[in-house]
C-alpha positions in Angstrom: 150.8 176.0 128.8 147.6 174.1 129.6 144.6 175.9 131.1 144.0 173.0 133.5 146.2 170.2 134.8 146.9 167.7 132.1 145.7 164.2 132.1 146.2 161.3 129.7 142.7 160.3 128.5 144.2 157.8 126.1 144.8 155.4 129.0 141.2 155.4 130.2 139.0 152.4 129.6 135.9 153.4 131.7 134.4 156.6 133.0 131.6 157.1 135.6 130.4 159.2 138.5 127.9 159.7 141.3 127.6 156.3 142.8 127.0 157.8 146.3 128.1 154.6 148.1 126.8 154.7 151.7 124.3 157.5 151.0 121.1 156.4 152.8 118.8 158.9 151.1 120.1 159.0 147.5 117.6 156.3 146.3 114.8 158.6 147.5 116.4 161.8 146.2 117.4 160.4 142.8 114.5 157.9 142.5 116.8 154.9 142.4 115.2 151.4 142.4 116.8 150.2 145.6 115.0 149.4 148.8 117.9 149.9 151.2 121.4 151.5 151.0 122.9 148.0 151.6 121.1 146.8 148.5 122.3 149.8 146.5 125.9 149.4 147.7 126.0 145.7 146.7 124.4 146.2 143.3 126.7 149.2 142.4 129.8 147.1 143.3 128.5 144.1 141.4 127.7 146.0 138.3 131.1 147.8 138.4 133.1 144.5 138.7 130.9 142.8 136.1 132.3 145.2 133.4 135.6 146.5 134.8 138.6 144.2 134.8 141.5 144.3 137.3 143.8 145.9 134.7 141.3 148.5 133.4 141.7 152.2 134.0 138.6 154.0 135.4 138.1 157.8 135.6 135.6 158.7 138.2 134.1 162.2 138.1 133.1 162.6 141.7 130.5 162.0 144.4 131.9 158.5 145.1 130.7 158.0 148.7 128.9 159.6 151.6 127.9 158.7 155.1 130.5 157.5 157.6 133.4 158.1 155.2 135.9 155.5 156.3 133.2 152.8 156.0 131.7 154.1 152.7 134.9 154.7 150.9 136.2 151.4 152.3 133.4 149.7 150.4 135.1 150.8 147.1 138.4 149.1 147.9 137.1 145.9 146.3 136.2 147.6 143.0 138.2 146.4 140.0 140.6 148.6 138.1 143.2 151.3 138.5 141.0 154.2 139.7 141.3 157.9 139.4 139.0 160.3 141.2 138.1 163.9 140.1 136.5 165.2 143.3 132.8 166.1 143.4 131.1 168.4 146.0 130.2 165.4 148.2 133.7 164.0 148.4 135.7 164.7 151.5 138.6 165.7 149.2 136.7 168.4 147.4 138.1 171.9 147.4 134.6 173.1 146.7 133.2 172.0 150.1 136.1 170.9 152.3 138.8 172.8 154.1 142.5 172.2 153.3 142.8 170.5 156.7 139.9 168.2 156.0 141.3 167.3 152.6 144.7 166.5 154.1 142.9 164.3 156.7 140.8 162.4 154.3 143.1 161.9 151.4 144.8 158.9 153.0 141.3 157.2 153.4 140.7 157.4 149.7 144.3 156.4 148.8 144.0 153.4 151.2 141.0 152.2 149.1 143.0 152.4 145.9 142.1 155.9 144.6 144.4 158.4 143.0 143.1 161.9 143.6 143.1 164.4 140.7 142.3 168.1 140.4 138.7 169.4 140.1 139.1 170.0 136.4 141.4 168.2 134.1 142.2 168.5 130.4 144.0 166.4 127.8 143.6 164.7 124.5 142.0 161.4 123.4 143.3 160.2 120.0 144.5 163.8 119.4 141.3 165.6 120.3 141.1 168.0 123.2 138.8 167.1 126.0 137.9 168.4 129.5 136.5 166.4 132.5 135.0 167.7 135.8 132.4 166.6 138.2 130.4 169.7 137.1 129.0 170.6 133.8 129.5 174.1 132.3 126.0 174.9 133.7 123.2 172.9 135.1 122.5 171.3 138.4 120.3 168.8 140.2 119.0 171.8 142.2 117.3 174.9 140.7 120.4 177.0 140.9 123.9 176.2 139.7 126.2 175.5 142.7 130.0 175.7 143.1 130.3 177.9 140.0 133.9 178.9 140.9 134.9 175.3 140.8 133.5 174.5 137.4 135.3 174.8 134.1 135.8 178.5 133.7 134.6 179.0 130.1 132.7 177.2 127.4 134.2 177.7 124.0 133.0 174.5 122.6 135.5 172.2 124.2 133.9 168.7 124.8 133.4 168.1 128.5 132.7 164.9 130.5 130.8 165.5 133.7 128.6 164.1 136.4 126.7 166.0 139.2 123.3 166.4 137.7 121.8 162.9 138.3 120.0 163.4 135.0 118.6 160.3 133.2 119.6 161.6 129.8 121.5 159.2 127.6 124.2 160.4 125.3 125.6 163.9 124.7 123.8 167.2 125.2 125.5 169.8 123.0 129.2 169.1 123.4 128.9 167.8 127.0 128.5 164.2 128.0 126.9 163.2 131.3 128.6 160.0 132.6 126.7 159.6 135.9 125.4 156.2 136.9 121.8 157.4 137.0 121.9 157.8 133.2 123.8 154.5 132.5 122.1 151.7 134.4 124.2 152.3 137.5 127.3 151.0 135.7 130.6 152.5 134.5 130.6 153.1 130.7 133.3 152.4 128.3 135.1 155.4 127.0 134.5 154.1 123.5 130.8 154.7 124.0 131.6 158.4 124.7 133.6 158.5 121.5 130.8 156.9 119.4 128.1 159.2 120.8 129.9 162.4 121.1 131.8 163.2 117.8 134.4 165.9 118.1 134.3 169.0 115.9 137.4 169.2 113.6 138.5 172.5 115.2 139.4 170.7 118.5 142.0 168.4 117.1 145.4 169.1 118.8 144.1 172.5 120.0 146.7 174.8 121.6 146.5 174.5 125.3 144.8 177.5 127.0 142.8 178.5 124.0 139.2 177.6 123.4 138.8 176.7 119.7 135.7 176.0 117.8 132.4 177.8 117.4 129.9 178.5 120.1 126.9 176.1 120.4 123.3 176.8 121.0 121.8 176.9 124.5 122.1 173.7 126.5 119.4 172.0 128.6 119.6 172.6 132.3 119.4 169.3 134.2 117.1 168.6 137.1 116.8 165.4 139.1 
């Protein structure tokens, strides 16, 4: 039995997170190079559609849109690809920050824009290697203290993890984690093959029995700050 809900990572072409469509202050908070939220929205959409094709599969690891949610999520309806969303703390379908009633209310808004909503943490395999994905890293935050700790992957036994949330500018893997957020990747979704090239898997994780964390422990990881 799997520790987390199972997802087919072999189908994924692109992975990304933390666009924050419609968020008027994110350029100030994350030091993005956009003068207005309208400019940011247009540029994020343009860069997405420049690389993602209509038939590509995109795994989005949360914090898709803020502001008036029907309007900001509606902006994403024109993004290319078959799109899956792992909720982040700013998404209106996030169990970390939203009530069950709110999630039930807002899920149709996301679905109408073409999103399939996934659980907060998913696991699966990519070419036979075990992998996890979540909005959250095992530890680290854009604030001084880790938030939403009960909604993060529960343990770190060396299983590779894809995540967003931190708004860090780091490129490539840190330990056995890989930050996919747009602030680290030129505000553009990245091909999953880039993750594979930059984050080699330890042999002990191939075809790991579900529910067991294989592999050896790694050294301390950097904490991320915006």
